[in-house]
N, C-alpha and C positions, 0 to 999 in steps of 0.2 A: 504493500500500500504506500509506503514511504517513497519507493522508487517511482510509482505512478504519479504521486503528488509532485515530485521533482520534475517529471516530464511536463506536467501541466503548467508548471511555473517557469519552464525554460524560456528565456527572453527571446531567442531566435524564433522558437515555435509560436510564441505569443504574438510577435510582430507579424509573422506570416499569416496567422489567423486574422489579425486586424486588417491587413492589406487585402486579403481575399474577401473579407466582409465588406470592405470599402468598395470593391468592384461590384459586388452583388447589390449594394445599396444604390450605386450609380446606375446599374442596369435597370433597377426598379423605379427609381425616383429622379434620375438625372443628377447633374452636378448641383442644381439648385436645391435638391432635397437632401444633400449630403450634410450630415452633422455628426459630431462626435457621439452624441447620444444614440443616433440611429445605427452607427457602426458598432458601438458597444453592444446594443441589443442584438444585432445580427450576428456578431461574433460570439455572443454569450459570455462576455467578459465585463468586469466592472468599468464604469465610465472613467474612473481614474487611470485605468490601464491604457486607454486610448490617448488621453491627454498627456500621460507620462511619456509615451513613446513618440507621439505626434502632437506637438504643441498647438498647431494651427490646422485649419481646414486645408490650407495650401500644402502643408506637409503630408496630409493624407492623400491629396490628389497627386503629388509628386511621386509618392511611393507606389501608388496604383499605376501611374503612367510608366514607371520603370519596370514594374512587373509585367505590364502589358507588352512593352517593347521587347523585353527579354523573351517572353513567350512567343511573340511573333518571329523574332530572330531564330529561335530554336525550330519553329515550324518550317521556316523557309530553308534552313540548313538541311532538315530532313527531306523536304520536298525535292531539293536539288540533288541530294545524295541518292534518292530513289529514282531519279530521272536524268542520268548523265547523258550527254551527247544528243539532246533533242534538237531536231531541226527547228527553224523559226515557225514552220507550218505546224509541227506537232506542239510546239510551245503555245501557240495561239489557241489551239483546240483545248489543251489541258488547262490552261489558265482560265478560259471561259467556263470550264466546269468548276474550277476552284473558287472563283471570285464572287459568285452569286450566293448569298446566304439562303437557307431555307426560309419558308414563310414564318416559321416560329421555331423556338428551341434554343438550346445553349449556344449554338454557333452564331445565331443572329444576335443573341444577347451580348456575346463577346464582341462582335463587331460594333454594336451600339456603344458599348463601354469604350472601345478603342477610339471611336470618333468623338464621344463626349470628352474624353481626356485630351484628344488632339485639339479640339476646338477650344478647350479651356486654356491652352497655351497662348491663344491670341491675346488674352487679357492678363496673362501672367508670364512676363518675360523670363522668369527663372525656369519655366518649364520648356521653353522653346528649343533648347539644345536637345533635351530628351525626346521631344516630339519629332524633331528633324531626323533622329536616328531611325524612326519608322520608315521614312522615305528612303534613307540611305541603305537600309537593309533590303528593301525591295529592289533598288537599283543594283546592289551587289549580287543579288540572286539572279536577276535578269541578265547581268553581264556574262554569266556562264554560257548564254545562248546567242548573244548578239553583241554589237559594238556599243561603246559607252554612250554615244548620243541617243541611239535607239533605246537602250536600256532606260535612260533618263525619261524619254518621252513615254515609254510604256509604263514606267512607274507612276508618272503623273496620271496617265489614263486609268490605270487600275484603281487609284484612289478615288478618282472622279466617278468611275462606274460603281464602286462599292458604296459611296455616299448616296448616289442616285438610287441605288437598289434599296437603301434603307429609308430614304426620305420622299421619293416620288410617289404620287398616288398610283401610278402604274409603273412598276419597276421594269427595267430593260429586260428583254427576253435573252435567252442564252444565245440565240442566233445573232441578235444585234451586237451583243458583247463580242462574239467571235469575229464579226465583220470589222469592228473597231480594232481589235487586236491584230487581225490579219493585215489591215492597212498599215499598221505601225511596224509590225515585226517581220512580215514577209517582204523580201526585196521586190521592188516594182521596176521593171526595165524602163518604163516610161519616165521614172524619176531618177534614173542613173545619171552618170556624169554628163552624158550628152544631153539628156533631157533638162538637167539643171542649167546647163550652159545656154540651151535654146530658150528656156524660160527667162533667163537673165537678159539675153539679147532682146527678146520681145518686150520686156519691161523697159529697157533702155530706149527702144524705139518708140514705145508709147509715151515715155517722158519727153522725148524730142518733139513728138507731135503735140503734146500738151503745151510745151514751151513755145512752139511756133504759133499755136492758137492764141496764147497770151500776148505774144508780140503783135500779131495781127489785130487783136482787139485794142491794144494800146494805140496802134497806128490809126485805126478808124476813129477812136475817141479823140485823138489829136486833130485829125482832119475836121471832125464835127465842131471842135472848139474854135478852129481857125475860121471855118465857114468859107463860102464861095468868094 
């Protein structure tokens, strides 16, 4: 019994219980509903235990955000380890399967908590470096399958798709998500070096035409001011 009592009072275990409870409270009530009292009740610990380890609400949020980012990083590491050598096409297909949460359940709750914590960083500068790790982890995982610029673009797209899936009245379909990811990840011959150069030349030509139009308009204005 004494050994069991010592386990219950282990500081590291108590902190882990409080942080896990913080995430559950955020999943149910959002950041606005997060309080030390709510976390203590959820964790089944005295209120003084939460304030002892986490003096402020922001301390609770920071701890939950770190836990969320660490879990996300571990998930991505496992995802990549199980899928080495994917082609961009295969990557687009599998990411489309992974990025959309189910209509309800623990996976959706977890994504909601992650975004609640990420958004909290907008008003809490101390959290921004932790929140940014979430994006960097995505880019690091994607870089196993594509170049750095494409990985960056795909990471941004995945975050946007995930947020839309949680917040939109009609979430994107899997087919829609796959089309977006294919456009980013799968090489498009029309957008190769020749295509980019051609597009640049067209843009320059259009700018020359616009400049000529402006000059012509100025000349006509000057003629009108001078009169016959």
